[in-house]
All heavy atoms as a GROMACS GRO file, in nm:
protein
  616
    1MET      N    1   0.913  -1.394   1.066
    1MET     CA    2   1.002  -1.281   1.055
    1MET      C    3   0.923  -1.155   1.022
    1MET      O    4   0.841  -1.154   0.931
    1MET     CB    5   1.104  -1.309   0.944
    1MET     CG    6   1.206  -1.200   0.928
    1MET     SD    7   1.329  -1.257   0.809
    1MET     CE    8   1.352  -1.106   0.720
    2THR      N    9   0.944  -1.050   1.096
    2THR     CA   10   0.875  -0.924   1.074
    2THR      C   11   0.948  -0.845   0.966
    2THR      O   12   1.069  -0.830   0.972
    2THR     CB   13   0.871  -0.842   1.204
    2THR    OG1   14   0.811  -0.922   1.305
    2THR    CG2   15   0.793  -0.715   1.185
    3PRO      N   16   0.876  -0.797   0.865
    3PRO     CA   17   0.941  -0.719   0.760
    3PRO      C   18   0.991  -0.586   0.814
    3PRO      O   19   0.942  -0.536   0.914
    3PRO     CB   20   0.830  -0.697   0.658
    3PRO     CG   21   0.705  -0.707   0.737
    3PRO     CD   22   0.732  -0.804   0.848
    4ASN      N   23   1.091  -0.531   0.745
    4ASN     CA   24   1.144  -0.400   0.783
    4ASN      C   25   1.059  -0.289   0.723
    4ASN      O   26   1.023  -0.295   0.607
    4ASN     CB   27   1.288  -0.385   0.734
    4ASN     CG   28   1.381  -0.482   0.800
    4ASN    OD1   29   1.364  -0.515   0.916
    4ASN    ND2   30   1.479  -0.530   0.727
    5TRP      N   31   1.024  -0.191   0.802
    5TRP     CA   32   0.950  -0.074   0.755
    5TRP      C   33   1.032   0.048   0.785
    5TRP      O   34   1.078   0.060   0.897
    5TRP     CB   35   0.814  -0.063   0.825
    5TRP     CG   36   0.724  -0.176   0.789
    5TRP    CD1   37   0.694  -0.282   0.868
    5TRP    CD2   38   0.655  -0.197   0.667
    5TRP    NE1   39   0.610  -0.367   0.804
    5TRP    CE2   40   0.584  -0.316   0.679
    5TRP    CE3   41   0.646  -0.126   0.548
    5TRP    CZ2   42   0.506  -0.367   0.577
    5TRP    CZ3   43   0.567  -0.178   0.447
    5TRP    CH2   44   0.498  -0.296   0.461
    6PRO      N   45   1.057   0.139   0.700
    6PRO     CA   46   1.011   0.137   0.562
    6PRO      C   47   1.092   0.037   0.478
    6PRO      O   48   1.199  -0.006   0.520
    6PRO     CB   49   1.037   0.279   0.515
    6PRO     CG   50   1.150   0.327   0.597
    6PRO     CD   51   1.136   0.257   0.730
    7ARG      N   52   1.038   0.007   0.363
    7ARG     CA   53   1.111  -0.081   0.272
    7ARG      C   54   1.083  -0.042   0.128
    7ARG      O   55   0.978   0.014   0.097
    7ARG     CB   56   1.077  -0.227   0.296
    7ARG     CG   57   0.939  -0.267   0.255
    7ARG     CD   58   0.918  -0.416   0.287
    7ARG     NE   59   0.786  -0.456   0.245
    7ARG     CZ   60   0.763  -0.546   0.150
    7ARG    NH1   61   0.862  -0.605   0.089
    7ARG    NH2   62   0.640  -0.578   0.116
    8LYS      N   63   1.178  -0.072   0.041
    8LYS     CA   64   1.162  -0.043  -0.100
    8LYS      C   65   1.085  -0.157  -0.164
    8LYS      O   66   1.111  -0.274  -0.136
    8LYS     CB   67   1.298  -0.028  -0.168
    8LYS     CG   68   1.287   0.013  -0.312
    8LYS     CD   69   1.423   0.042  -0.372
    8LYS     CE   70   1.408   0.080  -0.518
    8LYS     NZ   71   1.536   0.112  -0.578
    9ILE      N   72   0.985  -0.122  -0.245
    9ILE     CA   73   0.906  -0.222  -0.315
    9ILE      C   74   0.897  -0.185  -0.462
    9ILE      O   75   0.913  -0.069  -0.500
    9ILE     CB   76   0.763  -0.235  -0.256
    9ILE    CG1   77   0.686  -0.104  -0.265
    9ILE    CG2   78   0.769  -0.286  -0.113
    9ILE    CD1   79   0.540  -0.115  -0.223
   10SER      N   80   0.868  -0.284  -0.545
   10SER     CA   81   0.847  -0.258  -0.687
   10SER      C   82   0.703  -0.212  -0.708
   10SER      O   83   0.617  -0.228  -0.621
   10SER     CB   84   0.874  -0.385  -0.768
   10SER     OG   85   0.774  -0.482  -0.740
   11PHE      N   86   0.676  -0.159  -0.826
   11PHE     CA   87   0.540  -0.119  -0.858
   11PHE      C   88   0.447  -0.241  -0.860
   11PHE      O   89   0.331  -0.231  -0.823
   11PHE     CB   90   0.535  -0.045  -0.992
   11PHE     CG   91   0.592   0.094  -0.982
   11PHE    CD1   92   0.723   0.119  -1.020
   11PHE    CD2   93   0.515   0.200  -0.935
   11PHE    CE1   94   0.776   0.248  -1.009
   11PHE    CE2   95   0.567   0.328  -0.925
   11PHE     CZ   96   0.698   0.351  -0.962
   12GLU      N   97   0.500  -0.356  -0.901
   12GLU     CA   98   0.420  -0.478  -0.902
   12GLU      C   99   0.381  -0.520  -0.759
   12GLU      O  100   0.267  -0.558  -0.734
   12GLU     CB  101   0.495  -0.592  -0.972
   12GLU     CG  102   0.512  -0.572  -1.121
   12GLU     CD  103   0.629  -0.478  -1.156
   12GLU    OE1  104   0.712  -0.445  -1.067
   12GLU    OE2  105   0.635  -0.436  -1.272
   13GLU      N  106   0.477  -0.513  -0.667
   13GLU     CA  107   0.448  -0.545  -0.528
   13GLU      C  108   0.345  -0.449  -0.471
   13GLU      O  109   0.257  -0.489  -0.394
   13GLU     CB  110   0.575  -0.539  -0.443
   13GLU     CG  111   0.673  -0.651  -0.470
   13GLU     CD  112   0.802  -0.630  -0.395
   13GLU    OE1  113   0.869  -0.527  -0.418
   13GLU    OE2  114   0.836  -0.716  -0.312
   14PHE      N  115   0.356  -0.322  -0.507
   14PHE     CA  116   0.262  -0.221  -0.461
   14PHE      C  117   0.121  -0.258  -0.508
   14PHE      O  118   0.025  -0.254  -0.431
   14PHE     CB  119   0.303  -0.084  -0.513
   14PHE     CG  120   0.213   0.028  -0.471
   14PHE    CD1  121   0.196   0.060  -0.337
   14PHE    CD2  122   0.146   0.104  -0.565
   14PHE    CE1  123   0.113   0.164  -0.298
   14PHE    CE2  124   0.064   0.209  -0.527
   14PHE     CZ  125   0.047   0.238  -0.393
   15GLY      N  126   0.108  -0.296  -0.634
   15GLY     CA  127  -0.022  -0.338  -0.688
   15GLY      C  128  -0.078  -0.458  -0.614
   15GLY      O  129  -0.197  -0.464  -0.583
   16ASP      N  130   0.009  -0.555  -0.582
   16ASP     CA  131  -0.034  -0.673  -0.508
   16ASP      C  132  -0.082  -0.636  -0.368
   16ASP      O  133  -0.183  -0.689  -0.320
   16ASP     CB  134   0.080  -0.775  -0.497
   16ASP     CG  135   0.114  -0.840  -0.630
   16ASP    OD1  136   0.033  -0.829  -0.726
   16ASP    OD2  137   0.223  -0.900  -0.639
   17LEU      N  138  -0.011  -0.545  -0.302
   17LEU     CA  139  -0.051  -0.500  -0.168
   17LEU      C  140  -0.187  -0.432  -0.173
   17LEU      O  141  -0.273  -0.456  -0.088
   17LEU     CB  142   0.053  -0.405  -0.109
   17LEU     CG  143   0.184  -0.469  -0.062
   17LEU    CD1  144   0.285  -0.360  -0.029
   17LEU    CD2  145   0.160  -0.557   0.058
   18LEU      N  146  -0.207  -0.346  -0.272
   18LEU     CA  147  -0.335  -0.277  -0.286
   18LEU      C  148  -0.448  -0.376  -0.312
   18LEU      O  149  -0.557  -0.363  -0.254
   18LEU     CB  150  -0.328  -0.174  -0.398
   18LEU     CG  151  -0.242  -0.051  -0.371
   18LEU    CD1  152  -0.232   0.034  -0.496
   18LEU    CD2  153  -0.296   0.030  -0.254
   19GLN      N  154  -0.424  -0.473  -0.398
   19GLN     CA  155  -0.527  -0.573  -0.428
   19GLN      C  156  -0.564  -0.650  -0.302
   19GLN      O  157  -0.682  -0.672  -0.275
   19GLN     CB  158  -0.477  -0.670  -0.536
   19GLN     CG  159  -0.578  -0.775  -0.576
   19GLN     CD  160  -0.698  -0.719  -0.650
   19GLN    OE1  161  -0.690  -0.617  -0.716
   19GLN    NE2  162  -0.811  -0.786  -0.637
   20LYS      N  163  -0.464  -0.689  -0.223
   20LYS     CA  164  -0.491  -0.763  -0.100
   20LYS      C  165  -0.571  -0.679  -0.001
   20LYS      O  166  -0.666  -0.728   0.061
   20LYS     CB  167  -0.360  -0.808  -0.037
   20LYS     CG  168  -0.381  -0.892   0.086
   20LYS     CD  169  -0.252  -0.945   0.142
   20LYS     CE  170  -0.285  -1.028   0.264
   20LYS     NZ  171  -0.170  -1.064   0.340
   21GLU      N  172  -0.535  -0.552   0.012
   21GLU     CA  173  -0.608  -0.464   0.104
   21GLU      C  174  -0.753  -0.450   0.060
   21GLU      O  175  -0.844  -0.448   0.143
   21GLU     CB  176  -0.541  -0.326   0.112
   21GLU     CG  177  -0.406  -0.327   0.179
   21GLU     CD  178  -0.409  -0.362   0.327
   21GLU    OE1  179  -0.516  -0.352   0.390
   21GLU    OE2  180  -0.303  -0.398   0.381
   22TRP      N  181  -0.777  -0.441  -0.070
   22TRP     CA  182  -0.914  -0.430  -0.121
   22TRP      C  183  -0.992  -0.559  -0.093
   22TRP      O  184  -1.106  -0.555  -0.046
   22TRP     CB  185  -0.914  -0.399  -0.270
   22TRP     CG  186  -1.052  -0.389  -0.326
   22TRP    CD1  187  -1.143  -0.291  -0.304
   22TRP    CD2  188  -1.116  -0.485  -0.410
   22TRP    NE1  189  -1.260  -0.318  -0.370
   22TRP    CE2  190  -1.246  -0.436  -0.436
   22TRP    CE3  191  -1.076  -0.604  -0.466
   22TRP    CZ2  192  -1.335  -0.506  -0.516
   22TRP    CZ3  193  -1.166  -0.673  -0.545
   22TRP    CH2  194  -1.294  -0.624  -0.570
   23GLU      N  195  -0.929  -0.674  -0.119
   23GLU     CA  196  -0.995  -0.803  -0.096
   23GLU      C  197  -1.030  -0.822   0.052
   23GLU      O  198  -1.130  -0.885   0.084
   23GLU     CB  199  -0.906  -0.917  -0.145
   23GLU     CG  200  -0.897  -0.924  -0.296
   23GLU     CD  201  -0.794  -1.023  -0.345
   23GLU    OE1  202  -0.723  -1.085  -0.262
   23GLU    OE2  203  -0.784  -1.039  -0.468
   24GLU      N  204  -0.948  -0.768   0.141
   24GLU     CA  205  -0.973  -0.780   0.284
   24GLU      C  206  -1.071  -0.675   0.335
   24GLU      O  207  -1.104  -0.673   0.453
   24GLU     CB  208  -0.841  -0.768   0.361
   24GLU     CG  209  -0.750  -0.887   0.339
   24GLU     CD  210  -0.617  -0.874   0.410
   24GLU    OE1  211  -0.589  -0.769   0.472
   24GLU    OE2  212  -0.539  -0.971   0.403
   25GLY      N  213  -1.118  -0.587   0.246
   25GLY     CA  214  -1.216  -0.487   0.284
   25GLY      C  215  -1.159  -0.362   0.348
   25GLY      O  216  -1.232  -0.284   0.407
   26ASN      N  217  -1.028  -0.341   0.333
   26ASN     CA  218  -0.964  -0.224   0.392
   26ASN      C  219  -0.967  -0.102   0.301
   26ASN      O  220  -0.936   0.009   0.345
   26ASN     CB  221  -0.820  -0.256   0.430
   26ASN     CG  222  -0.813  -0.365   0.534
   26ASN    OD1  223  -0.899  -0.375   0.621
   26ASN    ND2  224  -0.713  -0.451   0.525
   27LEU      N  225  -1.002  -0.122   0.175
   27LEU     CA  226  -1.016  -0.012   0.078
   27LEU      C  227  -1.156  -0.012   0.023
   27LEU      O  228  -1.214  -0.117  -0.004
   27LEU     CB  229  -0.917  -0.028  -0.037
   27LEU     CG  230  -0.769  -0.012  -0.006
   27LEU    CD1  231  -0.687  -0.038  -0.130
   27LEU    CD2  232  -0.740   0.126   0.048
   28SER      N  233  -1.211   0.106   0.004
   28SER     CA  234  -1.346   0.118  -0.051
   28SER      C  235  -1.349   0.080  -0.198
   28SER      O  236  -1.245   0.078  -0.266
   28SER     CB  237  -1.396   0.260  -0.033
   28SER     OG  238  -1.322   0.348  -0.117
   29SER      N  239  -1.468   0.054  -0.249
   29SER     CA  240  -1.484   0.024  -0.391
   29SER      C  241  -1.441   0.142  -0.476
   29SER      O  242  -1.381   0.125  -0.582
   29SER     CB  243  -1.628  -0.014  -0.423
   29SER     OG  244  -1.660  -0.135  -0.361
   30LYS      N  245  -1.470   0.264  -0.429
   30LYS     CA  246  -1.430   0.383  -0.504
   30LYS      C  247  -1.278   0.391  -0.516
   30LYS      O  248  -1.224   0.420  -0.623
   30LYS     CB  249  -1.484   0.509  -0.439
   30LYS     CG  250  -1.449   0.634  -0.516
   30LYS     CD  251  -1.522   0.756  -0.464
   30LYS     CE  252  -1.482   0.873  -0.551
   30LYS     NZ  253  -1.582   0.972  -0.563
   31ALA      N  254  -1.207   0.363  -0.407
   31ALA     CA  255  -1.061   0.363  -0.412
   31ALA      C  256  -1.011   0.257  -0.509
   31ALA      O  257  -0.920   0.280  -0.587
   31ALA     CB  258  -1.003   0.340  -0.273
   32HIS      N  259  -1.074   0.138  -0.505
   32HIS     CA  260  -1.033   0.030  -0.595
   32HIS      C  261  -1.057   0.070  -0.740
   32HIS      O  262  -0.973   0.044  -0.828
   32HIS     CB  263  -1.110  -0.098  -0.562
   32HIS     CG  264  -1.060  -0.216  -0.637
   32HIS    ND1  265  -1.128  -0.269  -0.743
   32HIS    CD2  266  -0.948  -0.292  -0.622
   32HIS    CE1  267  -1.062  -0.372  -0.792
   32HIS    NE2  268  -0.953  -0.388  -0.720
   33GLU      N  269  -1.170   0.136  -0.770
   33GLU     CA  270  -1.198   0.182  -0.905
   33GLU      C  271  -1.094   0.284  -0.951
   33GLU      O  272  -1.050   0.281  -1.067
   33GLU     CB  273  -1.338   0.244  -0.912
   33GLU     CG  274  -1.449   0.142  -0.897
   33GLU     CD  275  -1.585   0.207  -0.876
   33GLU    OE1  276  -1.599   0.330  -0.893
   33GLU    OE2  277  -1.679   0.133  -0.841
   34MET      N  278  -1.053   0.374  -0.862
   34MET     CA  279  -0.951   0.473  -0.896
   34MET      C  280  -0.819   0.403  -0.930
   34MET      O  281  -0.751   0.439  -1.027
   34MET     CB  282  -0.930   0.570  -0.781
   34MET     CG  283  -1.045   0.666  -0.760
   34MET     SD  284  -1.017   0.774  -0.617
   34MET     CE  285  -0.882   0.876  -0.678
   35ILE      N  286  -0.784   0.303  -0.850
   35ILE     CA  287  -0.659   0.230  -0.873
   35ILE      C  288  -0.665   0.157  -1.006
   35ILE      O  289  -0.569   0.159  -1.084
   35ILE     CB  290  -0.632   0.134  -0.756
   35ILE    CG1  291  -0.601   0.214  -0.629
   35ILE    CG2  292  -0.519   0.038  -0.789
   35ILE    CD1  293  -0.612   0.135  -0.500
   36GLN      N  294  -0.779   0.092  -1.036
   36GLN     CA  295  -0.795   0.022  -1.163
   36GLN      C  296  -0.785   0.118  -1.282
   36GLN      O  297  -0.741   0.079  -1.389
   36GLN     CB  298  -0.929  -0.052  -1.166
   36GLN     CG  299  -0.938  -0.167  -1.069
   36GLN     CD  300  -0.837  -0.277  -1.097
   36GLN    OE1  301  -0.805  -0.306  -1.211
   36GLN    NE2  302  -0.786  -0.337  -0.992
   37ALA      N  303  -0.824   0.244  -1.261
   37ALA     CA  304  -0.818   0.345  -1.367
   37ALA      C  305  -0.678   0.407  -1.378
   37ALA      O  306  -0.656   0.496  -1.459
   37ALA     CB  307  -0.922   0.453  -1.342
   38GLY      N  308  -0.585   0.361  -1.294
   38GLY     CA  309  -0.449   0.412  -1.301
   38GLY      C  310  -0.421   0.531  -1.211
   38GLY      O  311  -0.319   0.596  -1.224
   39ARG      N  312  -0.514   0.560  -1.120
   39ARG     CA  313  -0.493   0.670  -1.025
   39ARG      C  314  -0.484   0.611  -0.886
   39ARG      O  315  -0.563   0.526  -0.848
   39ARG     CB  316  -0.609   0.769  -1.032
   39ARG     CG  317  -0.619   0.837  -1.169
   39ARG     CD  318  -0.744   0.917  -1.178
   39ARG     NE  319  -0.855   0.822  -1.162
   39ARG     CZ  320  -0.982   0.854  -1.165
   39ARG    NH1  321  -1.019   0.978  -1.181
   39ARG    NH2  322  -1.076   0.763  -1.151
   40VAL      N  323  -0.389   0.658  -0.810
   40VAL     CA  324  -0.371   0.607  -0.674
   40VAL      C  325  -0.419   0.712  -0.575
   40VAL      O  326  -0.365   0.823  -0.572
   40VAL     CB  327  -0.223   0.572  -0.647
   40VAL    CG1  328  -0.206   0.521  -0.505
   40VAL    CG2  329  -0.176   0.466  -0.746
   41PRO      N  330  -0.521   0.681  -0.496
   41PRO     CA  331  -0.574   0.777  -0.399
   41PRO      C  332  -0.485   0.786  -0.275
   41PRO      O  333  -0.513   0.727  -0.171
   41PRO     CB  334  -0.712   0.720  -0.366
   41PRO     CG  335  -0.694   0.571  -0.383
   41PRO     CD  336  -0.595   0.555  -0.496
   42ILE      N  337  -0.372   0.857  -0.290
   42ILE     CA  338  -0.272   0.864  -0.184
   42ILE      C  339  -0.332   0.908  -0.050
   42ILE      O  340  -0.302   0.849   0.054
   42ILE     CB  341  -0.156   0.958  -0.225
   42ILE    CG1  342  -0.084   0.905  -0.350
   42ILE    CG2  343  -0.057   0.976  -0.110
   42ILE    CD1  344  -0.010   0.776  -0.331
   43ALA      N  345  -0.414   1.011  -0.051
   43ALA     CA  346  -0.472   1.060   0.074
   43ALA      C  347  -0.555   0.950   0.142
   43ALA      O  348  -0.549   0.935   0.265
   43ALA     CB  349  -0.558   1.183   0.050
   44HIS      N  350  -0.628   0.872   0.063
   44HIS     CA  351  -0.710   0.764   0.118
   44HIS      C  352  -0.621   0.655   0.179
   44HIS      O  353  -0.648   0.605   0.288
   44HIS     CB  354  -0.798   0.706   0.008
   44HIS     CG  355  -0.894   0.602   0.057
   44HIS    ND1  356  -1.009   0.633   0.124
   44HIS    CD2  357  -0.891   0.467   0.049
   44HIS    CE1  358  -1.074   0.521   0.155
   44HIS    NE2  359  -1.004   0.419   0.111
   45LEU      N  360  -0.513   0.619   0.109
   45LEU     CA  361  -0.422   0.517   0.160
   45LEU      C  362  -0.356   0.564   0.289
   45LEU      O  363  -0.338   0.488   0.382
   45LEU     CB  364  -0.315   0.483   0.056
   45LEU     CG  365  -0.366   0.424  -0.075
   45LEU    CD1  366  -0.251   0.403  -0.171
   45LEU    CD2  367  -0.442   0.295  -0.052
   46ARG      N  368  -0.323   0.691   0.292
   46ARG     CA  369  -0.259   0.749   0.412
   46ARG      C  370  -0.357   0.747   0.530
   46ARG      O  371  -0.321   0.712   0.641
   46ARG     CB  372  -0.215   0.892   0.380
   46ARG     CG  373  -0.160   0.968   0.495
   46ARG     CD  374  -0.018   0.921   0.526
   46ARG     NE  375   0.033   0.990   0.641
   46ARG     CZ  376   0.020   0.946   0.766
   46ARG    NH1  377  -0.040   0.834   0.790
   46ARG    NH2  378   0.069   1.014   0.866
   47GLU      N  379  -0.482   0.781   0.502
   47GLU     CA  380  -0.583   0.788   0.608
   47GLU      C  381  -0.626   0.650   0.656
   47GLU      O  382  -0.630   0.623   0.776
   47GLU     CB  383  -0.704   0.865   0.557
   47GLU     CG  384  -0.818   0.875   0.655
   47GLU     CD  385  -0.939   0.942   0.593
   47GLU    OE1  386  -0.922   1.040   0.517
   47GLU    OE2  387  -1.050   0.896   0.621
   48LYS      N  388  -0.658   0.561   0.562
   48LYS     CA  389  -0.714   0.430   0.597
   48LYS      C  390  -0.608   0.327   0.635
   48LYS      O  391  -0.630   0.246   0.724
   48LYS     CB  392  -0.798   0.375   0.481
   48LYS     CG  393  -0.917   0.458   0.446
   48LYS     CD  394  -1.019   0.454   0.556
   48LYS     CE  395  -1.142   0.534   0.519
   48LYS     NZ  396  -1.237   0.543   0.627
   49LEU      N  397  -0.495   0.327   0.564
   49LEU     CA  398  -0.394   0.225   0.585
   49LEU      C  399  -0.271   0.276   0.659
   49LEU      O  400  -0.187   0.197   0.700
   49LEU     CB  401  -0.350   0.165   0.451
   49LEU     CG  402  -0.462   0.105   0.365
   49LEU    CD1  403  -0.405   0.056   0.233
   49LEU    CD2  404  -0.532  -0.008   0.438
   50ARG      N  405  -0.260   0.409   0.672
   50ARG     CA  406  -0.146   0.473   0.736
   50ARG      C  407  -0.016   0.445   0.660
   50ARG      O  408   0.089   0.425   0.718
   50ARG     CB  409  -0.136   0.432   0.883
   50ARG     CG  410  -0.262   0.469   0.961
   50ARG     CD  411  -0.251   0.440   1.107
   50ARG     NE  412  -0.142   0.512   1.169
   50ARG     CZ  413  -0.152   0.634   1.224
   50ARG    NH1  414  -0.267   0.693   1.226
   50ARG    NH2  415  -0.049   0.692   1.278
   51TRP      N  416  -0.028   0.443   0.526
   51TRP     CA  417   0.088   0.422   0.440
   51TRP      C  418   0.143   0.557   0.395
   51TRP      O  419   0.068   0.647   0.359
   51TRP     CB  420   0.049   0.347   0.314
   51TRP     CG  421   0.018   0.202   0.331
   51TRP    CD1  422   0.014   0.131   0.447
   51TRP    CD2  423  -0.015   0.110   0.228
   51TRP    NE1  424  -0.020   0.001   0.422
   51TRP    CE2  425  -0.038  -0.014   0.288
   51TRP    CE3  426  -0.029   0.123   0.090
   51TRP    CZ2  427  -0.073  -0.127   0.214
   51TRP    CZ3  428  -0.063   0.011   0.018
   51TRP    CH2  429  -0.085  -0.112   0.079
   52ILE      N  430   0.274   0.568   0.393
   52ILE     CA  431   0.342   0.681   0.331
   52ILE      C  432   0.418   0.622   0.212
   52ILE      O  433   0.499   0.531   0.229
   52ILE     CB  434   0.438   0.750   0.429
   52ILE    CG1  435   0.362   0.804   0.548
   52ILE    CG2  436   0.515   0.862   0.357
   52ILE    CD1  437   0.450   0.854   0.660
   53ILE      N  438   0.389   0.672   0.093
   53ILE     CA  439   0.445   0.617  -0.030
   53ILE      C  440   0.530   0.725  -0.096
   53ILE      O  441   0.482   0.835  -0.123
   53ILE     CB  442   0.333   0.571  -0.125
   53ILE    CG1  443   0.246   0.469  -0.053
   53ILE    CG2  444   0.392   0.514  -0.253
   53ILE    CD1  445   0.106   0.460  -0.108
   54GLU      N  446   0.656   0.692  -0.122
   54GLU     CA  447   0.747   0.786  -0.184
   54GLU      C  448   0.818   0.717  -0.300
   54GLU      O  449   0.847   0.598  -0.292
   54GLU     CB  450   0.851   0.835  -0.083
   54GLU     CG  451   0.790   0.899   0.040
   54GLU     CD  452   0.892   0.920   0.150
   54GLU    OE1  453   0.935   0.820   0.211
   54GLU    OE2  454   0.928   1.036   0.173
   55ARG      N  455   0.845   0.792  -0.405
   55ARG     CA  456   0.921   0.737  -0.517
   55ARG      C  457   1.064   0.714  -0.471
   55ARG      O  458   1.122   0.795  -0.402
   55ARG     CB  459   0.917   0.833  -0.635
   55ARG     CG  460   0.979   0.776  -0.760
   55ARG     CD  461   0.958   0.867  -0.878
   55ARG     NE  462   0.820   0.880  -0.916
   55ARG     CZ  463   0.756   0.797  -0.999
   55ARG    NH1  464   0.819   0.695  -1.049
   55ARG    NH2  465   0.630   0.817  -1.030
   56ASP      N  466   1.121   0.600  -0.510
   56ASP     CA  467   1.258   0.565  -0.474
   56ASP      C  468   1.325   0.500  -0.594
   56ASP      O  469   1.315   0.379  -0.613
   56ASP     CB  470   1.257   0.471  -0.353
   56ASP     CG  471   1.396   0.440  -0.300
   56ASP    OD1  472   1.495   0.486  -0.359
   56ASP    OD2  473   1.406   0.369  -0.199
   57GLY      N  474   1.386   0.582  -0.677
   57GLY     CA  475   1.450   0.530  -0.799
   57GLY      C  476   1.349   0.464  -0.890
   57GLY      O  477   1.251   0.526  -0.930
   58ASP      N  478   1.370   0.335  -0.919
   58ASP     CA  479   1.279   0.263  -1.008
   58ASP      C  480   1.168   0.191  -0.932
   58ASP      O  481   1.096   0.109  -0.987
   58ASP     CB  482   1.357   0.162  -1.092
   58ASP     CG  483   1.431   0.060  -1.006
   58ASP    OD1  484   1.436   0.077  -0.884
   58ASP    OD2  485   1.482  -0.038  -1.064
   59GLY      N  486   1.154   0.223  -0.804
   59GLY     CA  487   1.050   0.161  -0.723
   59GLY      C  488   0.986   0.262  -0.630
   59GLY      O  489   0.985   0.382  -0.657
   60LEU      N  490   0.932   0.213  -0.523
   60LEU     CA  491   0.865   0.297  -0.423
   60LEU      C  492   0.920   0.264  -0.285
   60LEU      O  493   0.966   0.154  -0.260
   60LEU     CB  494   0.714   0.269  -0.423
   60LEU     CG  495   0.640   0.296  -0.552
   60LEU    CD1  496   0.499   0.239  -0.544
   60LEU    CD2  497   0.636   0.443  -0.581
   61ARG      N  498   0.914   0.361  -0.197
   61ARG     CA  499   0.946   0.337  -0.056
   61ARG      C  500   0.814   0.343   0.020
   61ARG      O  501   0.744   0.443   0.018
   61ARG     CB  502   1.043   0.440  -0.001
   61ARG     CG  503   1.072   0.416   0.146
   61ARG     CD  504   1.209   0.457   0.190
   61ARG     NE  505   1.316   0.409   0.105
   61ARG     CZ  506   1.378   0.291   0.120
   61ARG    NH1  507   1.343   0.210   0.215
   61ARG    NH2  508   1.475   0.257   0.040
   62LEU      N  509   0.780   0.232   0.083
   62LEU     CA  510   0.655   0.222   0.158
   62LEU      C  511   0.688   0.223   0.307
   62LEU      O  512   0.766   0.142   0.355
   62LEU     CB  513   0.582   0.093   0.122
   62LEU     CG  514   0.456   0.062   0.202
   62LEU    CD1  515   0.350   0.169   0.181
   62LEU    CD2  516   0.401  -0.075   0.165
   63THR      N  517   0.627   0.316   0.377
   63THR     CA  518   0.642   0.324   0.522
   63THR      C  519   0.504   0.304   0.582
   63THR      O  520   0.407   0.365   0.539
   63THR     CB  521   0.696   0.462   0.565
   63THR    OG1  522   0.819   0.486   0.497
   63THR    CG2  523   0.718   0.468   0.714
   64VAL      N  524   0.494   0.215   0.678
   64VAL     CA  525   0.370   0.191   0.749
   64VAL      C  526   0.388   0.248   0.889
   64VAL      O  527   0.475   0.204   0.964
   64VAL     CB  528   0.335   0.041   0.756
   64VAL    CG1  529   0.208   0.020   0.836
   64VAL    CG2  530   0.319  -0.015   0.616
   65GLU      N  531   0.308   0.347   0.924
   65GLU     CA  532   0.324   0.412   1.054
   65GLU      C  533   0.280   0.325   1.170
   65GLU      O  534   0.337   0.330   1.277
   65GLU     CB  535   0.246   0.542   1.057
   65GLU     CG  536   0.314   0.651   0.979
   65GLU     CD  537   0.254   0.786   1.008
   65GLU    OE1  538   0.141   0.792   1.060
   65GLU    OE2  539   0.320   0.885   0.978
   66ASP      N  540   0.178   0.244   1.150
   66ASP     CA  541   0.124   0.161   1.256
   66ASP      C  542   0.201   0.029   1.259
   66ASP      O  543   0.183  -0.055   1.172
   66ASP     CB  544  -0.025   0.135   1.232
   66ASP     CG  545  -0.090   0.052   1.339
   66ASP    OD1  546  -0.023   0.012   1.434
   66ASP    OD2  547  -0.209   0.026   1.325
   67GLU      N  548   0.283   0.007   1.359
   67GLU     CA  549   0.367  -0.113   1.364
   67GLU      C  550   0.285  -0.241   1.370
   67GLU      O  551   0.330  -0.346   1.330
   67GLU     CB  552   0.463  -0.106   1.482
   67GLU     CG  553   0.568   0.000   1.464
   67GLU     CD  554   0.666   0.006   1.579
   67GLU    OE1  555   0.671  -0.092   1.658
   67GLU    OE2  556   0.738   0.105   1.589
   68GLU      N  557   0.162  -0.235   1.418
   68GLU     CA  558   0.076  -0.353   1.423
   68GLU      C  559   0.028  -0.394   1.284
   68GLU      O  560  -0.025  -0.502   1.267
   68GLU     CB  561  -0.042  -0.329   1.514
   68GLU     CG  562  -0.002  -0.314   1.659
   68GLU     CD  563  -0.120  -0.286   1.750
   68GLU    OE1  564  -0.235  -0.298   1.704
   68GLU    OE2  565  -0.096  -0.254   1.866
   69ALA      N  566   0.052  -0.309   1.186
   69ALA     CA  567   0.008  -0.339   1.049
   69ALA      C  568   0.112  -0.416   0.971
   69ALA      O  569   0.097  -0.438   0.852
   69ALA     CB  570  -0.026  -0.209   0.977
   70ASP      N  571   0.218  -0.463   1.034
   70ASP     CA  572   0.324  -0.534   0.965
   70ASP      C  573   0.275  -0.660   0.893
   70ASP      O  574   0.336  -0.703   0.797
   70ASP     CB  575   0.435  -0.574   1.063
   70ASP     CG  576   0.524  -0.455   1.101
   70ASP    OD1  577   0.507  -0.347   1.043
   70ASP    OD2  578   0.608  -0.475   1.187
   71TYR      N  579   0.163  -0.716   0.936
   71TYR     CA  580   0.109  -0.833   0.870
   71TYR      C  581   0.075  -0.805   0.725
   71TYR      O  582   0.067  -0.896   0.643
   71TYR     CB  583  -0.014  -0.885   0.943
   71TYR     CG  584  -0.134  -0.794   0.926
   71TYR    CD1  585  -0.225  -0.812   0.824
   71TYR    CD2  586  -0.153  -0.687   1.013
   71TYR    CE1  587  -0.332  -0.728   0.808
   71TYR    CE2  588  -0.262  -0.602   0.998
   71TYR     CZ  589  -0.350  -0.623   0.895
   71TYR     OH  590  -0.456  -0.539   0.877
   72ARG      N  591   0.057  -0.680   0.689
   72ARG     CA  592   0.017  -0.646   0.551
   72ARG      C  593   0.126  -0.682   0.450
   72ARG      O  594   0.099  -0.695   0.332
   72ARG     CB  595  -0.013  -0.496   0.542
   72ARG     CG  596  -0.136  -0.456   0.616
   72ARG     CD  597  -0.168  -0.311   0.590
   72ARG     NE  598  -0.287  -0.274   0.664
   72ARG     CZ  599  -0.295  -0.171   0.744
   72ARG    NH1  600  -0.193  -0.090   0.758
   72ARG    NH2  601  -0.406  -0.143   0.808
   73ALA      N  602   0.248  -0.695   0.494
   73ALA     CA  603   0.358  -0.723   0.402
   73ALA      C  604   0.357  -0.866   0.351
   73ALA      O  605   0.435  -0.900   0.264
   73ALA     CB  606   0.491  -0.694   0.470
   74ALA      N  607   0.270  -0.949   0.399
   74ALA     CA  608   0.268  -1.090   0.360
   74ALA      C  609   0.199  -1.111   0.226
   74ALA      O  610   0.151  -1.218   0.198
   74ALA     CB  611   0.200  -1.172   0.469
   75ALA      N  612   0.195  -1.011   0.142
   75ALA     CA  613   0.128  -1.021   0.012
   75ALA      C  614   0.205  -1.110  -0.082
   75ALA      O  615   0.322  -1.123  -0.078
   75ALA     CB  616   0.112  -0.883  -0.050
   0.00000   0.00000   0.00000
């Protein structure tokens, strides 16, 4: 089943997605260090992963522009 994009995710799910992207080599070590320090490099995520992240109530709305990237939701 293909996930729906955009979709609302929790902050915990967002962290899991970022961790998976880093483990797969899609995020640089510098980006990972920024995330670990509590800063999210939005411009980097937009450029490298084509993610658009917006606040949505108590969670986030994640939009992936590249439809072939739907596999990323399997975190």
